[in-house]
Backbone as a ProteinNet text record, in pm:
[ID]
protein_1_A
[PRIMARY]
MVTYKKTPDSLSVTLAALADPTRRAILGRLARGEAPVKALAKPFRMSLPAVSKHLKVLERAGLVSRGRDAQWRPRRLRAQPLRQVAEWAEPFRRFWEGSFDRLDALLEETGRRGSR
[TERTIARY]
82.6	1.5	86.8	51	126.1	65	150.2	101.8	161.9	82.3	129.1	142.1	246.9	261.8	223	113.2	60.4	140.1	198.8	264.1	162.3	172	70.7	87.2	-22.4	-25.7	3.1	33.9	79.9	-26.3	-155.4	-263.5	-265.2	-252	-241.7	-123	-12.1	107.8	86.6	24.8	-3.3	-99.9	-210.3	-311.6	-253.2	-171.4	-107.4	-18.7	56.7	138.2	53.7	-61.9	-153.8	-228.7	-225.2	-308.3	-256.4	-133.2	-79.7	-93.9	-143.5	-162.9	-30.3	78.7	208.8	250.4	235.9	279.2	191.1	58.3	-24.9	15.8	51.2	101.7	227	320.3	448.3	414.2	327.3	288.3	223.2	147.4	86.4	189.9	286.6	402.7	476.4	503.3	578.8	501.4	372.3	284.4	322.4	372.5	405	551.6	629.1	763.3	859	973.3	1064.1	1117.2	1167.3	1215.9	1310.3	1404.3	1494	1421.3	1477	1418	1399.7	1495.5	1482.3	1361	1335.4	1214.6	1088.3	1096.6	977.6	948.4	1049.9	1028.7	987.6	1009.1	987.8	847.2	743.2	612.2	571.8	650.5	612.7	700.3	642.5	708	772.3	865.7	932.5	1071.6	1157	1296.6	1311.7	1429.5	1463.2	1454.4	1516.1	1503.4	1362.8	1272.5	1129.3	1067.9	1104.8	1051.5	1116	1243.3	1309	1238.2	1195.2	1121.7	992.1	922.5	802.1	836.3	940.1	984.4	1018.7	1083.9	1112.4	987.7	881.2	754.4	701	702.7	656.3	737.2	872.5	956.9	925.5	910.1	874.4	744.8	654.5	519.5	530.3	644.6	664.6	608.3	571.2	510.9	612	733.5	838	969.2	1041.2	1170.9	1275	1400.6	1506.7	1599.7	1620.3	1712.8	1852.1	1946.5	2074.9	2135.5	2174.5	2235.1	2343.9	2463.1	2581.5	2543.9	2545.9	2510.5	2362.3	2289	2146.7	2069.7	1986.4	1907.8	1759.9	1706.5	1568.7	1474.1	1353.9	1255.6	1155.8	1102.5	1001.9	880.3	768.3	646.7	648.5	600.9	578	430.3	349.1	202.6	146.5	224	164.6	84.8	134.9	58	-76.8	-85.8	-212.6	-314.9	-274.4	-366.6	-440.8	-364.6	-431.1	-529.6	-503.2	-599.5	-718.9	-702	-816.9	-898.7	-840.8	-918.9	-996.2	-935.6	-1001.5	-1119.4	-1104.4	-1209.4	-1322.1	-1295.1	-1396.1	-1530.1	-1558.2	-1693.5	-1764	-1684.8	-1744.1	-1782.6	-1705.4	-1741.5	-1872.1	-1878.2	-2003.9	-2126.3	-2107.3	-2211.8	-2261.5	-2170.9	-2211.5	-2273.5	-2217	-2281	-2425.7	-2444.8	-2582	-2671.3	-2621.7	-2707.5	-2741	-2644.4	-2674.4	-2771.4	-2758.4	-2854.5	-2992.2	-3009.1	-3137.8	-3197	-3110.7	-3153.9	-3204.9	-3123.6	-3164.8	-3304.8	-3320.3	-3450.9	-3562.2	-3538	-3639.5	-3675.3	-3571	-3590.2	-3667.7	-3637.4	-3708	-3851.2	-3877.3	-4015.7	-4090.7	-4029.1	-4094.4	-4125.1	-4030.1	-4051.4	-4169.8	-4186.5	-4301.9	-4431.3	-4433.3	-4550.2	-4589.6	-4488.7	-4522.9	-4566.5	-4537.9	-4580.1	-4718.1	-4787.1	-4924	-5024.1
-116.4	-0.6	122.4	219.4	347.6	446.4	511.7	621.8	752.9	855.4	982.4	1080.1	1143.1	1244.8	1377.2	1425.5	1556.7	1669.3	1757.7	1869.1	1980.6	2017.2	2118.6	2250.9	2307.1	2439.8	2547.2	2664.9	2773.9	2811.6	2803.4	2833.9	2728.8	2603.6	2496.1	2513.8	2550.7	2572.1	2687.8	2791.4	2910.4	2877.7	2809.9	2772.5	2682.8	2585.4	2493.8	2578.5	2670.4	2755.2	2837.2	2884	2965.7	2881.8	2746.3	2658.7	2662	2700.3	2692.7	2830.9	2833.7	2965.3	3034.3	2962.1	3026.9	3099.4	3036	3096.5	3221.4	3212.3	3331.1	3446.3	3413.2	3517.4	3579.1	3495.9	3551.2	3649.8	3608.8	3697.5	3832.3	3819.6	3936	4026.4	3975.4	4058.4	4122	4047.5	4090.3	4197.2	4202.2	4299.9	4439.2	4443.9	4575.3	4613.5	4526.2	4559.8	4446.4	4449.3	4343.4	4321.1	4192.4	4160.1	4045.2	4038.3	3920.2	3804.4	3687.7	3565	3575.7	3631.5	3640	3720.5	3828.9	3916.6	3841.7	3763.2	3688.6	3574.9	3516.9	3407.5	3451.3	3570.2	3619.9	3590.4	3610.3	3584.9	3438.5	3348.2	3214	3129.2	3025.6	2938.8	2823.9	2852.1	2749.2	2791.7	2697.3	2720.1	2801.3	2866.6	2934.4	2838.3	2718	2626.3	2593.3	2585.2	2563.3	2682.4	2802.8	2917.8	2924.6	2885.3	2879.5	2785.7	2670.2	2575.3	2636	2710.9	2782.5	2880.7	2958.1	3051.6	2989.8	2870.6	2797.3	2764.2	2718.3	2686.9	2814.9	2926.3	3054.2	3098.2	3074.3	3114	3026.6	2899.1	2804.5	2847.7	2900.8	2941	3081.1	3143.7	3280.9	3387.2	3361	3461.9	3542.6	3492.3	3560.3	3560.6	3664.4	3670.6	3706	3672.3	3688.6	3794.1	3901.3	4008.6	3978.5	4070.1	4057.4	4192	4223.5	4349.8	4317.6	4295.5	4248	4114.9	4110.8	3985.9	3972	4074.9	4081.1	4033.7	3930.5	3874.8	3892.9	4009.2	4029	3955.8	3915.8	3856.5	3968.6	3957.8	4050.1	3978.1	4042.4	3988.4	4005	3902.5	3910.6	3875.4	3973.1	3960.8	3907.4	3900.3	3862.8	3729.9	3623.3	3503.8	3515.5	3615.8	3640.1	3698.2	3763.1	3816.1	3697.2	3594.4	3475.3	3411.6	3408.9	3356.8	3449.8	3577.3	3671.1	3660.6	3638.1	3619.1	3488.4	3385.3	3257.3	3268.8	3344.1	3355.5	3454.1	3537.9	3639.4	3589.7	3480.6	3439.8	3394.5	3340.4	3305.5	3424.2	3534.4	3653.9	3707	3710.8	3762.1	3672.2	3544.7	3450.2	3490	3503.6	3530.5	3674.4	3771.8	3902.9	3896.2	3828	3814.2	3734.6	3640.2	3564.5	3656.4	3733.9	3826.9	3935.6	3983.2	4084.8	4029.4	3903.6	3840.3	3817.8	3777.8	3756.3	3893.7	4000.3	4137.7	4175.3	4154.8	4188.7	4105.6	3978.1	3887.4	3935.6	3959.5	4006.8	4142.8	4234.1	4360.8	4338.3	4253.8	4221.6	4157.5	4063.1	3992.9	4097.3	4189.8	4292	4381.6	4416.3	4499.5	4425.5	4298.5	4216.9	4208.5	4185.7	4169.6	4301.3	4414.3	4541.4	4580.5	4509.7	4546.2	4509.9
1.8	6.2	-2.8	-81.5	-92.4	4.6	83.3	167	121.9	115.3	75.9	197.8	203.3	311.4	251.2	306.4	259.5	319	242.3	289.7	336.9	466.3	507.6	430	405.7	339.7	442.7	402.1	493.6	592.7	558.5	650	765.4	733.6	833.1	921.8	870.7	952.7	1049.7	996	1082	1190.2	1154.5	1257.4	1359.3	1323.5	1416.1	1514.8	1463.1	1546.8	1646.6	1606.1	1686	1784.9	1773.4	1857.4	2006.6	2022.9	2159.6	2229.5	2350.7	2421.8	2450.7	2473.2	2501.3	2372.7	2261.5	2135.3	2106.8	2130.6	2113.6	2205.6	2327.4	2421.1	2375.4	2324.2	2267.5	2149.9	2067.6	1951.2	2004.2	2106.8	2167.5	2221	2279.3	2336.2	2215.7	2113.9	1999.7	1917.7	1931.7	1862.2	1924.6	2046.5	2108.7	2072.5	2014.1	1968.5	1983.3	1921.1	1924.3	2067.7	2088.3	2221.6	2213	2308.6	2316.4	2381.6	2367.3	2420.5	2570.7	2642	2791.8	2832.8	2757.8	2786.7	2751.8	2645.5	2603	2700	2759	2851.2	2988.2	3028.7	3166.6	3218.2	3144.9	3204.6	3222.8	3168.6	3165	3265.7	3323.3	3415.8	3332.8	3245.3	3168.1	3143.2	3098.1	3072.7	2943.4	2929	2806	2683.3	2701.3	2584.3	2545.5	2642.1	2609.3	2533	2576.5	2504.2	2360.8	2354.5	2220.6	2129.2	2179.4	2096.3	2044.3	2127.1	2082.5	1977.6	1992	1893.7	1758.8	1764.3	1638.7	1566	1637.8	1570.8	1505.4	1575.9	1523.1	1406.4	1406.3	1300.2	1174.9	1192.2	1083.6	1016.9	1098.2	1048.6	978.6	988.6	936.3	1012.3	1139.3	1228.9	1304.5	1315.9	1391.2	1312	1309.6	1250.5	1356.7	1325.2	1420.3	1362.4	1444.1	1403.9	1461.6	1425.4	1484.2	1501	1624.5	1655.5	1757.5	1702.7	1782.6	1851.2	1982.9	2057.2	2074.9	2053.4	2080.5	1960.3	1976.1	1864.7	1893.3	1875.9	1903.4	1809.7	1855.8	1774.9	1738.7	1616.5	1564.7	1515.1	1528.9	1478.6	1321.4	1249.6	1111.5	1091.7	1074.6	1076.7	938.1	835.5	703.9	711.2	780.5	782.7	856.9	944.2	1012.6	918.5	810.6	712.4	647	617.6	556.6	650.9	780.5	877.7	880.2	884.9	889.7	759	641.9	521.3	523.1	582.5	592.8	688.2	797.3	899.5	862.1	765.6	736.6	702.7	623.6	602.3	730.7	825.9	955.6	1036.8	1031.5	1095.6	1040.2	902.8	844.5	884.8	888.6	923.8	1066	1165.5	1297.8	1306.1	1242.5	1246.7	1193.8	1083.6	1025	1123.3	1191.1	1288.3	1405.3	1453.7	1565.4	1524.3	1395.2	1347.5	1340.3	1294.3	1282.8	1425.9	1523.9	1656.3	1718.2	1694.1	1743.6	1690.3	1560.7	1497	1560.7	1579.5	1637.6	1783.3	1856.4	1996.5	1998.6	1911.7	1897.1	1865.6	1769.8	1724.5	1837.7	1912.5	2022.2	2134.3	2163.1	2260.9	2226.5	2098.6	2056.9	2068	2041.9	2056.5	2202.7	2292.5	2437.1	2497.3	2449.4	2511	2463.4	2377.5	2332.2	2434.2
[MASK]
++++++++++++++++++++++++++++++++++++++++++++++++++++++++++++++++++++++++++++++++++++++++++++++++++++++++++++++++++++

């Protein structure tokens, strides 16, 4: 039997990277500006190597880049992959907004009927 290894598409890689709350917190911190690994690790109860592993996942997904300034290697947010996630999620946002609009209209109509 032949088995095929499916190469994950970039959206799947991005979503997998975003699945972990530690990685989402790291991205949230980097949204405020670049930071070295020690600063990124500070809020977490884990070792620097563990934080580095999370950063490697984010780098492979294209969400984080590594700078170099002498001995300092700050990490920076690369938000482009998040645009693909937002575009993928947009139809779901529209669906829920439409559902809430219909619910608001129904509740308003029900409220008018009840006040008669």
